[in-house]
C-alpha positions in Angstrom: 0.0 -0.1 0.1 2.7 2.3 0.9 4.7 2.0 -2.2 1.4 2.5 -4.4 0.9 5.5 -2.5 4.7 6.6 -3.2 4.0 5.9 -6.9 0.5 7.6 -7.1 2.3 11.1 -5.1 4.8 11.0 -7.8 2.9 10.9 -10.5 0.2 13.4 -8.9 3.2 15.6 -8.2 4.2 15.8 -12.0 0.5 16.4 -13.0 -0.1 19.4 -10.6 3.1 21.3 -10.3 6.6 21.3 -12.6 8.6 22.2 -9.5 7.7 19.9 -6.6 9.4 17.8 -4.0 8.4 14.5 -2.9 9.3 12.8 0.4 8.0 10.2 2.9 6.8 12.0 6.3 7.0 10.3 9.9 3.8 8.7 10.0 4.3 6.7 6.6 2.6 9.2 4.2 3.8 11.1 1.7 4.0 14.8 1.1 4.4 17.1 -2.0 5.7 20.4 -1.7 5.2 23.1 -4.2 7.7 26.0 -2.9 7.0 28.1 -5.9 3.5 28.1 -4.9 3.9 28.1 -1.3 1.5 25.0 -0.8 1.8 21.4 0.2 0.0 18.0 -0.4 -0.1 15.2 1.7 -1.2 11.7 1.4 -1.7 9.0 3.9 -3.6 5.6 4.2 -6.4 5.6 5.9 -8.0 2.7 8.3 -10.2 1.5 5.4 -8.4 -0.5 2.5 -7.8 1.6 -0.6 -8.7 4.5 1.1 -6.2 8.1 1.0 -6.5 11.0 2.9 -5.4 14.1 1.0 -4.9 17.0 3.2 -3.4 20.6 1.9 -2.1 23.6 3.3 0.2 26.6 3.1 4.0 26.7 3.6 5.0 29.5 5.8 7.7 32.1 5.7 11.0 30.4 6.4 9.7 26.7 5.2 7.9 25.7 7.8 4.8 24.0 7.0 1.3 25.3 8.4 -1.3 22.8 9.7 -3.5 21.5 7.1 -6.5 23.6 6.2 -8.3 21.5 4.0 -8.7 17.6 3.7 -10.7 15.1 1.9 -10.9 11.1 1.6 -10.6 9.4 -1.8 -9.9 6.0 -3.6 -6.5 5.4 -4.0 -7.4 3.6 -7.1 -9.4 6.2 -8.5 -6.8 7.4 -11.0 -4.2 10.5 -11.0 -6.8 12.7 -13.1 -9.4 12.3 -10.2 -6.9 12.6 -7.5 -5.4 15.7 -9.2 -9.1 17.3 -9.5 -9.5 16.6 -5.9 -6.0 18.3 -4.8 -6.8 21.3 -7.0 -10.0 21.8 -5.1 -8.5 21.5 -1.8 -5.7 24.1 -3.2 -8.6 26.6 -4.4 -10.4 26.3 -1.2 -7.0 27.3 0.7 -6.3 30.0 -1.9 -10.0 31.2 -0.8 -9.5 30.9 2.7 -6.0 32.6 2.6 -7.2 35.5 0.8 -5.6 39.0 3.1 -8.9 40.7 4.3 -8.9 44.5 3.7 -6.3 46.3 5.3 -7.1 48.0 8.7 -5.1 51.2 9.5 -3.8 50.4 13.2 -3.2 53.3 15.4 0.5 53.2 14.7 0.3 53.3 10.9 -1.1 56.5 11.2 0.5 59.8 11.6 0.5 61.3 14.6 -2.5 64.1 15.1 -1.4 67.4 14.9 -2.9 69.9 17.1 -4.9 72.6 15.0 -3.5 76.0 15.1 -5.5 79.2 14.6 -4.1 81.8 11.9 -1.7 84.1 13.4 -4.0 87.1 12.4 -6.9 85.5 14.1 -4.6 85.8 17.5 -3.9 89.1 17.0 -7.3 90.1 16.3 -8.3 88.4 19.8 -5.7 90.3 21.9 -6.9 93.3 20.0 -10.5 92.8 21.1 -9.3 91.8 24.7 -7.3 95.1 25.1 -10.0 97.2 23.7 -12.8 95.7 25.9 -10.1 95.9 29.1 -9.4 99.6 28.2 -13.1 100.6 27.9 -13.9 98.6 31.3 -11.1 100.8 33.1 -12.1 103.9 31.2 -15.9 103.5 32.7 -14.7 102.4 36.2 -12.5 105.9 36.1 -15.4 107.9 35.0 -17.9 106.3 37.5 -15.5 107.3 39.9 -14.4 110.8 39.4 -18.4 111.4 38.9 -19.0 109.9 42.4 -16.2 112.1 43.7 -17.4 115.2 42.0 -21.0 114.8 43.3 -19.8 114.0 46.7 -17.4 116.9 46.8 -14.2 115.5 47.7 
């Protein structure tokens, strides 16, 4: 069964990708790695006779394999064409799941907020208005005081 699995995996790898690596994993299954597409496919015998578990996943930066994202069970004697079609479906499923979402702006990505500044002319005008109001108030107090002192005779 394992030799038949390895032969089928080599044939399948040639159909799927021109550039590939086929090797046996720790559990006795066979892994097909497509480094250029950053995907892997593994074939392993299941408990039932003649069935094969096909799993597919991504290859992460640095060459490590991510956990399987999709899997299916098929008959090993289905033929290379049907197995390749199943693998392509799994790879398409992975591609749809791993599409990046719309980029979200983080707080650190935005430039820091600049404080709003008023134009210089507005500040000068504000000081002129405050000075005028203050002078008028002081003048009103002086007029009232002088009127009060003139009326009281002092």
